[in-house]
C-alpha positions in Angstrom: 132.7 -67.2 -128.8 133.7 -70.7 -129.9 136.9 -72.2 -128.6 139.9 -71.1 -130.6 138.1 -67.9 -131.8 140.0 -65.7 -129.3 143.7 -65.1 -129.9 146.3 -66.1 -127.3 147.6 -62.9 -125.6 150.5 -63.8 -123.3 150.9 -61.5 -120.4 153.9 -59.2 -120.9 156.9 -60.3 -118.9 157.2 -56.9 -117.1 153.5 -57.1 -116.1 153.9 -60.6 -114.8 157.1 -59.6 -112.8 155.2 -56.7 -111.3 152.4 -59.0 -110.2 154.8 -61.4 -108.5 156.6 -58.4 -106.8 153.2 -57.2 -105.5 152.4 -60.7 -104.2 155.7 -60.8 -102.4 155.7 -57.3 -100.9 152.4 -55.4 -101.5 149.4 -57.6 -100.7 148.8 -59.6 -97.5 149.1 -63.2 -98.6 150.6 -66.3 -97.1 153.1 -66.9 -99.9 153.9 -69.7 -102.3 155.2 -72.3 -99.9 152.9 -75.3 -100.0 150.3 -73.4 -102.0 148.0 -74.7 -104.6 147.6 -72.2 -107.4 145.0 -72.0 -110.2 145.9 -70.6 -113.6 142.5 -69.9 -115.2 142.4 -69.0 -119.0 145.9 -70.5 -118.7 147.0 -69.7 -122.3 150.8 -70.0 -122.1 150.7 -71.0 -118.5 153.2 -68.3 -117.5 151.5 -67.3 -114.3 151.1 -70.9 -112.9 154.6 -72.0 -114.1 156.1 -68.9 -112.5 154.3 -69.7 -109.2 155.8 -73.3 -109.3 159.2 -71.8 -109.8 158.7 -69.7 -106.7 157.8 -72.7 -104.5 154.1 -73.4 -105.1 153.3 -77.1 -104.3 150.8 -77.6 -107.1 149.4 -75.7 -110.1 146.1 -76.5 -111.8 145.8 -75.0 -115.3 142.3 -74.5 -116.8 141.8 -73.7 -120.4 139.3 -74.8 -123.1 142.1 -75.4 -125.7 143.7 -78.9 -125.5 146.7 -77.8 -127.6 147.5 -75.0 -125.2 147.4 -77.4 -122.3 149.7 -79.8 -124.1 152.2 -77.0 -124.5 152.0 -76.2 -120.8 152.6 -79.9 -120.1 155.7 -79.9 -122.2 157.0 -76.7 -120.5 156.3 -78.1 -117.0 158.1 -81.4 -117.9 161.1 -79.4 -119.1 161.1 -77.5 -115.8 161.0 -80.8 -113.9 157.4 -80.0 -112.7 155.4 -82.6 -114.6 154.2 -84.2 -111.3 153.1 -80.9 -109.7 150.5 -79.9 -112.3 147.0 -80.7 -113.3 145.6 -79.8 -116.7 141.8 -79.4 -117.0 140.0 -78.8 -120.3 137.1 -76.7 -119.1 135.2 -73.5 -120.0 136.3 -71.2 -117.2 133.1 -69.3 -117.3 131.1 -72.4 -116.4 133.2 -74.3 -113.9 131.7 -77.4 -112.4 132.6 -78.5 -108.8 136.4 -79.1 -108.7 137.6 -82.6 -109.3 139.9 -84.1 -106.7 142.9 -84.0 -109.0 142.8 -80.2 -108.9 144.0 -80.3 -105.2 141.6 -77.6 -104.2 140.6 -75.4 -102.4 143.5 -73.2 -103.7 145.0 -70.2 -101.9 145.7 -68.3 -105.1 144.2 -68.0 -108.6 145.4 -66.1 -111.6 142.4 -65.2 -113.9 143.6 -63.8 -117.2 140.7 -63.9 -119.7 140.8 -62.4 -123.2 140.6 -58.6 -123.0 137.2 -57.0 -123.6 135.2 -60.3 -123.4 133.7 -59.8 -120.0 134.7 -63.2 -118.8 136.5 -62.4 -115.5 133.3 -62.1 -113.4 131.7 -65.4 -114.5 135.1 -67.1 -113.9 135.4 -65.7 -110.4 131.8 -66.7 -109.6 132.7 -70.3 -110.6 135.9 -70.3 -108.6 133.9 -69.3 -105.5 132.1 -72.7 -105.8 134.7 -74.8 -104.0 137.8 -74.0 -106.1 139.2 -71.4 -103.7 139.7 -71.4 -99.9 138.2 -68.6 -97.7 140.7 -65.8 -97.7 142.2 -66.9 -101.0 143.5 -64.2 -103.4 142.5 -64.0 -107.0 144.7 -61.9 -109.3 142.6 -60.8 -112.2 144.1 -59.3 -115.4 141.8 -57.2 -117.6 142.5 -54.5 -120.2 143.3 -51.2 -118.5 140.1 -49.5 -119.5 137.8 -52.5 -119.3 135.1 -52.2 -116.6 135.4 -54.7 -113.8 133.7 -55.1 -110.4 134.4 -58.0 -108.1 131.4 -60.3 -107.7 130.4 -61.6 -104.3 132.1 -63.1 -102.3 135.1 -61.2 -103.5 136.4 -57.8 -102.6 139.1 -55.7 -104.3 142.1 -55.2 -102.0 144.4 -53.6 -104.6 144.6 -52.7 -108.3 147.3 -51.3 -110.5 147.4 -50.3 -114.2 150.6 -51.8 -115.7 150.9 -50.8 -119.4 147.9 -52.2 -121.3 146.7 -54.2 -118.3 144.9 -53.5 -115.1 145.7 -56.0 -112.4 143.0 -56.4 -109.7 143.8 -58.3 -106.5 140.6 -59.7 -105.1 140.2 -61.5 -101.8 137.5 -64.2 -101.3 135.6 -63.6 -98.1 
């Protein structure tokens, strides 16, 4: 689909809160302190911005829509986080090697593609090419009934259905 053809679907606040609760208490993960976080298919940027508010050192937002990224930039500036973000206009399903400004490899990625488009697996495959550190966690949001299998080198460590969403926690080997 061409850029802009897919509608913005912000993650429900209760789903996002559940994801952060699971990260804090339900999945073995090092935590936000000094972490670099990727927000892939960034949309509103809610996942990455929330990670910054919880102590992440840096957040890199990836989206194909420049207007979306400008909105994230304004929100980050209002939060006092303008210097802790990187905005990349990229197709998340065809990621190149990460640029230095991305501050990779990251320890955590949020992958929230449009529902039903089958974009999570290509995005994860691209992230495995230097964007994520070994042992990093990828939090993938897909529609509750959408088929999803983690591609190598990822393995599913937990998954939950939360309303219309299925949240899949994948660890990179």
